[in-house]
C-alpha positions in Angstrom: -22.7 86.9 50.7 -20.3 89.2 48.9 -16.6 88.3 49.2 -15.8 91.8 50.5 -18.3 91.3 53.4 -16.9 87.9 54.3 -13.4 89.4 54.2 -14.3 92.3 56.5 -16.1 90.1 59.1 -13.1 87.7 59.0 -10.6 90.4 59.6 -12.7 92.3 62.1 -12.7 89.1 64.3 -8.9 88.6 63.8 -8.0 92.2 64.8 -10.3 92.1 67.9 -8.6 88.9 69.0 -5.1 90.4 68.1 -5.7 93.4 70.3 -6.9 91.3 73.2 -3.8 89.1 72.9 -1.4 92.1 72.8 -2.9 93.3 76.1 -2.7 89.8 77.6 1.0 89.3 76.8 2.1 92.7 78.0 0.0 92.4 81.2 1.4 89.1 82.2 5.0 90.1 81.5 4.6 93.2 83.6 3.2 91.1 86.5 6.1 88.7 86.1 8.6 91.5 86.5 6.9 92.6 89.7 7.9 89.2 91.1 11.5 89.7 90.3 13.9 91.9 92.2 17.2 93.7 91.4 17.3 93.1 87.7 19.9 94.8 85.6 19.4 96.1 82.1 20.6 92.8 80.5 18.2 90.7 82.7 15.3 93.0 81.9 16.0 92.7 78.2 16.0 88.9 78.6 12.4 89.2 79.8 11.2 91.5 77.0 13.1 90.3 74.0 11.3 86.9 73.7 8.0 88.8 73.8 8.9 90.7 70.6 10.3 87.5 69.1 7.1 85.7 69.7 5.1 88.2 67.6 7.5 87.7 64.6 8.1 91.5 64.5 11.7 91.6 65.8 13.1 93.1 62.6 10.5 95.9 62.7 11.3 96.5 66.4 15.1 96.6 65.8 14.6 99.2 63.1 13.1 101.6 65.7 14.7 100.6 68.9 18.2 99.7 69.9 17.4 97.8 73.1 14.5 95.7 74.4 13.6 97.7 77.4 10.2 97.6 79.0 9.4 101.1 77.8 10.4 100.3 74.2 8.7 97.0 73.9 5.4 98.1 75.5 5.3 101.2 73.3 5.9 99.0 70.3 3.3 96.5 71.2 0.6 98.9 72.5 0.8 102.4 70.8 3.0 102.1 67.8 0.8 102.7 64.7 3.7 101.7 62.4 3.6 98.3 63.9 0.7 96.6 62.2 0.3 94.1 65.0 0.2 96.7 67.9 -2.9 97.0 70.0 -3.7 100.4 68.7 -3.3 99.3 65.0 -5.4 96.2 65.7 -8.3 98.3 67.2 -8.1 100.7 64.3 -8.2 97.9 61.7 -11.1 96.1 63.6 -13.2 99.3 63.6 -12.4 100.0 59.9 -13.5 96.5 58.9 -16.6 96.9 60.9 -17.4 100.2 59.3 -17.1 98.7 55.8 -19.8 96.2 56.7 -21.8 98.3 59.1 -25.1 96.8 58.1 -23.8 93.3 59.1 -22.6 94.3 62.5 -25.1 94.6 65.5 -25.5 98.1 66.9 -24.3 97.0 70.3 -21.1 95.6 68.9 -20.5 98.7 66.8 -21.0 100.9 69.8 -18.6 98.9 72.0 -16.0 98.8 69.2 -16.3 102.5 68.8 -16.0 103.0 72.5 -12.8 101.0 72.6 -11.5 102.8 69.5 -12.1 106.3 71.0 -10.5 105.2 74.3 -7.2 103.8 72.9 -6.8 107.0 70.8 -7.5 109.4 73.7 -5.1 111.3 75.9 -6.8 109.6 78.8 -5.5 106.2 77.6 -2.0 107.5 77.6 -2.4 109.0 81.0 -3.9 105.8 82.4 -1.1 103.7 80.9 1.5 106.0 82.6 -0.3 105.9 85.9 -1.6 102.4 86.1 -0.8 100.1 83.1 -2.6 97.2 84.7 -5.9 99.2 84.8 -5.3 100.2 81.2 -4.7 96.6 80.0 -7.7 95.3 82.1 -9.9 97.8 80.3 -8.8 96.5 76.9 -9.3 92.9 77.9 -12.7 93.6 79.3 -13.8 95.4 76.1 -12.5 92.4 74.0 -14.5 90.0 76.2 -17.6 92.2 75.9 -17.3 92.2 72.1 -17.0 88.4 72.1 -20.2 88.2 74.3 -22.1 90.7 72.2 -21.2 88.9 69.0 -22.3 85.6 70.3 -25.6 86.9 71.7 -26.7 89.3 69.1 -25.2 88.2 65.7 -27.2 85.8 63.5 -25.3 82.5 63.4 -25.3 82.4 59.6 -22.7 82.4 56.9 -21.2 85.7 58.0 -21.0 84.4 61.6 -18.9 81.5 60.4 -16.4 83.7 58.6 -16.2 85.7 61.9 -15.7 82.5 63.9 -13.0 81.2 61.5 -11.1 84.5 61.8 -11.4 84.6 65.6 -10.3 81.0 66.2 -7.5 81.1 63.6 -6.0 84.2 65.3 -6.5 82.8 68.7 -4.7 79.5 67.8 -1.8 81.4 66.4 -1.4 83.6 69.4 -1.6 80.7 71.9 1.4 79.1 70.1 3.2 82.4 70.2 2.6 82.9 74.0 3.8 79.3 74.6 6.9 79.9 72.5 8.1 82.7 74.7 9.4 80.1 77.2 11.1 77.8 74.7 14.6 79.1 75.6 14.3 77.5 79.0 13.9 74.1 77.5 16.2 71.6 75.8 16.2 71.8 72.0 14.6 68.3 71.9 13.4 65.9 74.4 11.3 66.1 77.6 12.4 68.8 80.1 13.5 67.7 83.5 12.8 69.4 86.9 12.2 73.2 86.7 13.4 75.9 89.1 11.1 78.1 91.0 11.9 81.0 88.6 11.1 78.9 85.6 7.9 77.6 87.2 6.9 81.3 87.7 7.5 82.0 84.1 5.4 79.0 82.9 2.6 80.0 85.3 2.7 83.5 83.6 2.1 81.8 80.2 -1.0 80.1 81.7 -2.2 83.4 83.0 -1.7 85.1 79.7 -4.1 82.6 78.2 -6.6 82.9 81.1 -5.8 79.2 81.8 -4.4 79.3 85.4 -7.5 78.4 87.3 -8.6 75.7 84.7 -5.0 74.2 84.8 -4.9 74.1 88.6 -8.2 72.2 88.6 -6.4 69.4 86.8 -2.7 69.6 87.9 -2.9 71.5 91.2 0.0 73.8 92.0 2.5 71.7 90.0 3.8 73.8 87.1 5.8 71.9 84.6 6.5 72.7 80.9 5.1 69.3 79.9 1.7 69.8 81.6 1.5 73.5 80.6 2.3 72.7 76.9 -0.1 69.7 76.8 -2.9 71.8 78.2 -2.4 74.7 75.9 -1.9 72.6 72.8 -4.0 69.5 73.1 -6.8 70.2 75.5 -10.3 69.2 74.2 -12.1 71.5 76.5 -10.1 74.7 77.1 -11.3 77.5 74.7 -7.9 78.9 74.0 -6.0 75.6 73.4 -4.6 75.0 69.9 -6.7 71.9 69.4 -10.0 73.5 70.5 -9.3 76.5 68.2 -8.5 74.4 65.2 -11.6 72.3 65.7 -13.7 75.4 65.6 -11.9 76.7 62.5 -12.6 73.5 60.8 -16.2 73.4 61.9 -16.7 77.0 60.7 -15.3 76.3 57.3 -17.5 73.2 56.9 -20.6 75.3 58.0 -19.8 77.8 55.2 -19.5 75.1 52.4 -21.9 72.5 53.8 -19.3 69.8 53.5 -19.4 67.0 56.1 -16.5 66.0 58.2 -13.9 63.7 56.6 -14.6 65.4 53.3 -13.4 68.7 51.8 -14.3 70.9 48.9 -11.4 73.4 49.0 -7.8 73.6 50.3 -8.8 75.5 53.4 -11.0 72.6 54.6 -8.3 70.0 53.5 -5.6 71.8 55.5 -7.8 72.5 58.6 -9.0 68.9 58.7 -5.5 67.5 58.3 -4.2 69.7 61.1 -7.1 68.7 63.3 -6.4 65.1 62.7 -2.7 65.5 63.6 -3.7 67.2 66.9 -6.3 64.5 67.7 -3.6 61.8 67.4 -0.6 63.6 68.9 0.9 63.3 72.3 2.9 65.8 74.2 5.9 63.4 74.2 5.9 63.5 70.4 5.8 67.3 70.5 8.9 67.5 72.8 10.7 64.9 70.7 10.4 67.3 67.7 11.3 70.2 70.0 8.7 72.7 71.3 10.1 75.7 69.4 10.4 73.8 66.1 6.9 72.2 66.5 5.3 75.6 67.2 7.0 77.1 64.1 5.5 74.3 62.0 2.1 74.9 63.5 2.2 78.6 62.8 3.1 77.9 59.1 0.2 75.5 58.9 -2.2 78.1 60.4 -1.0 80.7 57.9 -1.6 78.3 55.0 -5.2 77.7 56.2 -5.7 81.5 56.2 -4.2 81.8 52.7 -6.4 78.9 51.4 -9.5 80.5 52.9 -8.7 83.7 51.1 -8.2 81.9 47.8 -11.4 79.9 48.2 -13.8 82.7 49.2 -12.3 86.2 49.0 -10.2 86.3 45.9 -12.6 85.2 43.2 -11.2 86.0 39.6 -14.0 86.8 37.1 -14.5 84.3 34.4 -16.0 86.9 32.0 -17.4 90.4 31.8 -21.0 89.3 32.4 -20.0 87.8 35.8 -18.2 91.0 36.8 -21.3 93.1 35.9 -23.5 90.8 38.0 -21.2 91.1 41.0 -21.0 94.9 40.7 -24.8 95.1 40.6 -25.1 92.9 43.7 -22.5 95.2 45.4 -24.5 98.3 44.6 -27.7 96.7 45.9 -25.9 96.2 49.2 -25.1 99.9 49.7 
């Protein structure tokens, strides 16, 4: 497989997942605000500022907005094309990467991605957002889930599929940690949190809903919402598809499927780093996480996820040519793919 094809499939998956997560995080915060009453401007900013901080784009946000109001934050996260992580930018980039490898993308997936692209760019999308933001966000989430289902059911599970899976689960792992990090300000810097208020419990339940984990969590813990249980479920669950551990396990498996290297072995830095992180998660406890401090722990995890992505790029995407003959052979292969 050409490195440019692998790169486009990898980033198409990441941008689809990124758009889905942007919709999730805005949707849940809007619903959380509906549960609150009589909030002044400072209290509203306290709800929205952590959302921007969790994306890592607070500097870009401050360059364009003076205050973290609901209108400013949602426009920045949904429609701002200058924000490379906004929903609209993510959909644009997902479609562009799919277009670059059109012959590798099933027709049904291309059609659904185009449908989503045309919708988010339309006047109807703006009107729907103004009239009923929940309906708008639900349409985005439904489209993202449809794309996941189409990909699984109609894409050959070959080398390209494994690059797609690696991108999807790496992005999902990163966004799960960022959603969880939104609530870190309600916790002690280090150590296990004590009893939580009703307001804080509502906020932690919103984190679960943003990850579509509320029903699955209740099946284990009932109606008791505590930062310890929520964090443990979203970080260390073996079974929940959006938990950090589940995602890293699938990233690691995808990388090994690409190279053919067995577990407990590695042939490049990406496999070494993913295997190391998976091992850490397999033998970690939530008590150890809170001993480090949830915010500091999540920062470390995000750095490790970024390093895995960079190592994957060096191993498979950026391939320096050894000599002119190698470059000519690659160019000929590229032309045959057109």
